[in-house]
N, C-alpha and C positions, 0 to 999 in steps of 0.2 A: 504494500500500500504506500502511495506517495503522499507526503504531507507537505503542504505549503507553509514553510516556516514563517514567512512574512505575515501570512493570514493569521496564523496561530498567535504570533506576537502581538498583532493588532487587536485581536479579540481579548487577549489577556490584559493588555494595557488599558483597554476601554473599560473592562469590568472593574478594575481598580479605580479608574476615574469615576465611574458611576457610584461606587461604594463611598468614596471620599465625598462626592457631591451629595450623597444621601445623608452622611453624617453632618455636613455643613447645613443642609436644609433642616435636619432635626434640631441642631443647635439653634439656628435662627428662629424656628417655630417655637421652641421652648422659651427662648428669651422674649419673644413677642408675647407669649402667654403670661410670663412673669410680669412684664411691664404693663400689660393691660388688666391685670388682676385687680378687681375692685372689692372682692369679698373676703380678702385674707384667706384664700384657699391654700390647701397644701398641694403643692405641685411636685410630682415625682417624675424623675427622668428614668427611663428603663424600668418602669413600674412592674407590678405583678401581672397586670392584664395587658397593657400596651406600652408603646414607646414613651408616651407622655400621659400622665393621669392627673386630673385636676379634681380634688376632693373638697367639697364644701360641707356644711352641716347637713344638707338634705340630699345632695347628689354627688355622683362621681362621673366625670366625663373622661372617656378614654380616647386618645388620639393615636392612630398608627401612622407613622411617617414613611412614605415611599417616594423615592425619586425616580421619575421616568423620563428618559430622554424624549425630546420633542417628537411627536408623531405627525406624519403628513396628513393622515386621515383620522378623524374622530370616529371611534366605535364605542358602543356601550361597554364592551368587554375591557376597554382601556381604563375605565373608571375605577 
């Protein structure tokens, strides 16, 4: 079997880029939630349920962060 080394290197480097961009997005989203908090909520990063958890006296809001590279066509499955 013939393997295109350039193609493999390109795929591996992009996946690392996407992972790093995902961490940056999660950091920015967490910071935004902290700065916008008006209820003195407890905000957990990498919580028990999801990436970000915002707990108030009555509710817990769970946010899962995913970074997806730009898509040319929108489909419901991309959401």
